[in-house]
NUDOKE-262415 format. One line per field, with one value per residue (C-alpha): residue in one letter; x, y negated, z negated. Coordinates in steps of 0.05 Angstrom, whole numbers. Layout:
N
r: [a;...] $
px: [X;...] $
py: [Y;...] $
pz: [Z;...] $
END
This chain:
411
r: [m;a;w;n;e;p;g;g;g;g;n;q;h;d;p;w;s;s;g;g;r;r;n;g;g;g;g;g;g;n;n;n;q;g;p;p;d;l;d;e;a;l;k;k;f;q;d;k;l;n;r;m;l;g;g;r;r;g;k;r;g;g;g;g;s;g;g;g;g;g;k;g;q;r;n;v;f;a;l;p;g;l;l;i;i;v;a;l;a;i;w;a;a;s;g;f;y;l;v;d;q;s;e;r;g;v;v;l;r;f;g;k;f;q;d;v;v;t;p;g;l;h;w;n;p;p;l;i;d;d;v;r;m;v;n;v;t;r;v;r;s;i;s;q;t;q;s;m;l;t;q;d;e;n;i;v;g;v;e;i;s;a;q;y;q;v;a;d;p;k;n;f;v;l;s;v;r;d;p;e;l;s;l;e;n;a;l;d;s;a;l;r;h;v;v;g;g;t;q;m;i;d;i;l;t;s;g;r;e;i;l;g;s;s;v;t;s;r;l;q;s;y;l;d;n;y;g;t;g;i;r;l;q;t;l;n;v;e;s;t;a;p;p;d;a;v;q;d;a;f;d;d;v;i;r;a;r;e;d;r;q;r;t;i;n;q;a;m;a;y;a;n;a;i;i;p;a;a;q;g;q;a;q;r;l;l;e;q;g;q;g;y;r;e;s;v;v;a;k;a;q;g;a;a;n;r;f;n;s;l;l;t;e;y;k;d;a;p;q;v;m;r;d;r;l;y;l;d;a;v;s;e;v;m;s;k;t;n;k;v;l;m;s;a;g;e;s;g;n;g;p;v;m;y;m;p;l;d;q;l;r;g;s;g;s;r;q;a;q;g;v;d;g;a;n;s;g;a;l;d;p;q;l;l;e;s;i;g;e;e;a;s;s;s;s;s;a;n;s;t;r;s;g;n;g;i;r;r;e;g;r] $
px: [1402;1405;1409;1471;1510;1574;1563;1495;1506;1455;1402;1407;1351;1365;1300;1315;1330;1293;1237;1268;1315;1366;1447;1470;1406;1394;1370;1423;1419;1427;1479;1480;1440;1408;1337;1294;1313;1273;1276;1259;1197;1183;1203;1144;1092;1104;1098;1031;1001;1036;993;930;938;951;1034;1074;1119;1189;1208;1258;1312;1354;1424;1480;1508;1520;1463;1407;1332;1314;1274;1202;1194;1154;1102;1121;1044;1026;1036;1008;939;942;951;897;848;857;853;778;764;776;749;679;675;684;619;575;552;497;443;409;339;346;391;384;441;447;480;532;557;627;589;519;463;448;383;364;382;332;351;388;446;468;530;555;622;671;709;645;591;600;547;530;489;445;399;328;301;348;318;380;369;395;398;405;416;409;395;355;315;235;179;193;253;273;333;313;352;314;332;307;322;297;292;294;295;318;261;293;365;374;367;400;470;462;426;464;535;524;448;453;500;443;393;416;425;351;338;372;328;264;272;295;237;186;219;222;154;129;130;174;124;87;159;169;95;39;66;113;79;50;129;142;81;100;169;165;118;172;232;200;190;254;282;237;251;333;324;354;307;299;227;228;198;187;202;208;225;268;275;257;287;314;383;414;430;342;324;313;264;232;218;189;141;121;113;71;28;16;-9;-59;-74;-84;-124;-176;-190;-198;-255;-283;-293;-327;-367;-384;-406;-448;-483;-514;-531;-560;-596;-635;-649;-673;-719;-741;-769;-801;-838;-856;-882;-920;-951;-973;-1007;-1045;-1056;-1076;-1122;-1151;-1162;-1205;-1241;-1260;-1279;-1317;-1351;-1369;-1405;-1444;-1472;-1475;-1513;-1563;-1572;-1587;-1642;-1672;-1670;-1643;-1654;-1624;-1564;-1559;-1561;-1509;-1465;-1463;-1445;-1393;-1362;-1365;-1338;-1282;-1262;-1271;-1233;-1172;-1179;-1164;-1242;-1284;-1357;-1392;-1470;-1493;-1536;-1612;-1623;-1566;-1554;-1502;-1427;-1390;-1324;-1275;-1204;-1146;-1110;-1070;-1038;-1031;-994;-949;-930;-919;-871;-837;-823;-799;-733;-708;-725;-721;-763;-800;-836;-850;-916;-938;-987;-972;-1009;-1012;-1038;-1090;-1108;-1113;-1160;-1213;-1216;-1229;-1286;-1320;-1317;-1341;-1402;-1419;-1412;-1463;-1516;-1523;-1537;-1609;-1637;-1604;-1549;-1483;-1423;-1360;-1295;-1225;-1160] $
py: [1524;1456;1457;1425;1467;1503;1571;1565;1595;1589;1596;1515;1468;1395;1362;1300;1343;1352;1412;1447;1476;1526;1519;1579;1584;1584;1537;1476;1473;1402;1406;1334;1311;1239;1205;1215;1195;1125;1137;1204;1190;1132;1180;1226;1162;1150;1226;1228;1170;1184;1246;1206;1163;1228;1226;1285;1310;1338;1412;1419;1470;1527;1500;1527;1506;1440;1431;1388;1391;1354;1292;1290;1231;1168;1134;1061;1033;1065;995;960;995;990;911;905;949;906;836;869;884;814;781;816;804;733;724;739;661;642;587;548;538;458;475;497;531;506;560;547;600;582;504;519;522;590;591;556;602;601;608;672;715;723;735;716;728;681;638;652;623;557;547;472;463;405;387;375;361;308;242;189;113;62;-16;-74;-150;-191;-273;-272;-324;-334;-345;-420;-420;-429;-380;-328;-278;-209;-159;-90;-25;45;121;183;257;310;340;361;402;414;346;321;357;359;301;239;232;194;193;151;96;107;93;28;0;18;-9;-82;-78;-66;-120;-168;-149;-155;-231;-259;-260;-277;-357;-364;-383;-315;-281;-316;-316;-263;-232;-191;-129;-143;-142;-76;-38;-71;-54;22;42;13;45;111;102;86;150;191;165;175;250;238;285;236;229;162;165;102;23;-39;-114;-127;-200;-257;-321;-393;-410;-432;-502;-511;-470;-529;-566;-502;-494;-560;-535;-476;-517;-563;-507;-473;-540;-543;-479;-484;-545;-506;-455;-506;-538;-471;-449;-524;-514;-450;-475;-542;-501;-454;-497;-555;-497;-477;-559;-559;-500;-522;-587;-549;-509;-573;-607;-541;-539;-619;-606;-550;-587;-656;-605;-570;-632;-662;-601;-608;-680;-661;-605;-651;-708;-661;-630;-700;-718;-662;-679;-745;-727;-692;-747;-806;-849;-798;-798;-867;-872;-813;-856;-915;-891;-846;-906;-944;-891;-877;-960;-978;-916;-943;-1019;-1035;-1072;-1043;-1040;-1030;-1043;-1096;-1042;-1038;-1112;-1136;-1179;-1131;-1150;-1104;-1082;-1068;-1036;-1043;-980;-980;-1048;-1028;-972;-1003;-1072;-1006;-981;-1038;-1064;-987;-1010;-1035;-1001;-927;-870;-870;-939;-933;-917;-974;-1031;-1104;-1141;-1200;-1161;-1138;-1207;-1231;-1176;-1184;-1263;-1243;-1192;-1245;-1303;-1244;-1231;-1299;-1318;-1253;-1280;-1344;-1309;-1271;-1215;-1138;-1158;-1123;-1172;-1147;-1162;-1170;-1157] $
pz: [-321;-281;-219;-214;-265;-237;-220;-196;-136;-72;-117;-133;-92;-94;-110;-57;1;56;48;-5;43;16;21;68;106;174;223;197;116;95;31;33;-39;-40;-40;20;84;103;178;183;141;189;245;221;220;291;314;269;314;373;368;355;408;457;453;459;414;429;427;371;400;355;339;308;244;272;313;295;316;381;381;415;473;451;479;492;496;423;386;443;446;374;370;420;378;320;365;397;320;286;355;352;273;290;326;263;240;209;219;166;157;163;229;296;349;408;450;504;551;589;580;605;573;546;485;423;368;307;226;214;228;297;340;400;434;415;472;513;480;443;387;373;307;302;244;256;188;161;172;210;197;238;234;268;255;324;345;400;448;436;488;466;478;401;370;308;271;268;224;233;219;247;218;262;271;320;367;419;401;474;497;442;453;528;559;529;512;454;429;373;413;467;421;391;456;473;404;421;492;465;409;462;504;458;421;485;494;424;396;335;293;302;293;231;197;213;279;244;240;313;329;294;334;395;392;356;428;469;450;439;519;526;485;518;582;567;548;480;448;386;355;313;241;217;244;204;217;152;163;208;201;237;250;193;223;224;153;115;166;177;103;98;157;123;57;99;134;58;31;88;80;1;24;68;11;-35;2;21;-46;-60;0;-20;-91;-64;-9;-57;-101;-52;-22;-93;-98;-28;-43;-112;-73;-26;-83;-108;-55;-31;-114;-105;-48;-75;-130;-99;-52;-107;-150;-85;-78;-146;-147;-77;-114;-184;-136;-101;-173;-189;-130;-132;-208;-192;-135;-186;-240;-227;-286;-326;-288;-280;-362;-368;-317;-356;-424;-398;-356;-419;-466;-413;-414;-490;-504;-470;-508;-572;-593;-646;-643;-710;-724;-775;-807;-815;-842;-801;-861;-900;-905;-853;-883;-829;-851;-791;-801;-744;-758;-836;-805;-762;-814;-868;-825;-807;-888;-899;-860;-917;-973;-999;-982;-1049;-1029;-953;-966;-1006;-981;-982;-1038;-996;-944;-973;-1002;-930;-918;-972;-947;-880;-900;-949;-887;-845;-887;-901;-830;-820;-863;-829;-767;-751;-727;-715;-652;-650;-668;-632;-679;-638;-673] $
END
């Protein structure tokens, strides 16, 4: 049987009724049938919350048929307390933060330095501590281009760049208001100080490296005195140039200086090539002179020893040595002349034939200049005939002479 059929009597139950109470029951039954009452459910929830927060529930009094249950006294601090607890939880949770490996955290408590935290998970009370993150591994850079006056009162333009890192996070955050602006001002000051004490020609040519090192040391000292917490890594002088109005004239000066240096280098190369050759030639002449001196001395000593030996032999046999010396002298003298000494024979009347071979060779070579090689060695018949006539005349002349004297023939 359905719960709402007629004739159900008091056994019918309303499933939507609160607590499933029967009709006609004691304690003020509810005959209204319908969905659950939201107000009553909210009140139940508040009662439970009050019990959790220490509130008291009101006692229900028994009433008649028209009397309902009594309401408990509500705690007015329950909801604010709950809000405070939630706010505290949110505040505590917001105090957790993570520091990266490349960063350091500078903790300020009510604006005063407290600590420098390392990488990892940390907690600080929000609104009380202020944590400022500083990257200490990133290399930062700054560059400037300035025109300034040199020691010799010339204007030069210098472009310079610097790379730096944060070495002390505390000083970087607290010591100066704007560390990068302080770095720019310090770089400008150091650069002008160094350039103001240097000649323009040194800045534009060979003094750029010295300029960079001087500016680096001076700038680092400035940063340390300011307490910026910055450490320089490198400083490069990118370019140095004179003003545009004198750029062409300065280029001419640079080219002339380069030509001068090139000429000097060529002269040095020539000197390096000539001087060793001259030194070698001088050494060779010295060695030749030394050898000539030794050879002359040796020949003189040999001649002296030979003379002493001949003197000793001459003392032993004077006549033999005279004849020997005479023959040696005659042999030496006659070997250098074209005269020929010939003996006439034992009887002295026989014909003497002389063949001038040296003249034959000379005339044969002169005739060979205009003929073929096959006929170059042939003798001239006229020359042979003249030689025969000369031989016959010489034999007739010898027959008229008497004795076995020696005759000299000249050519």
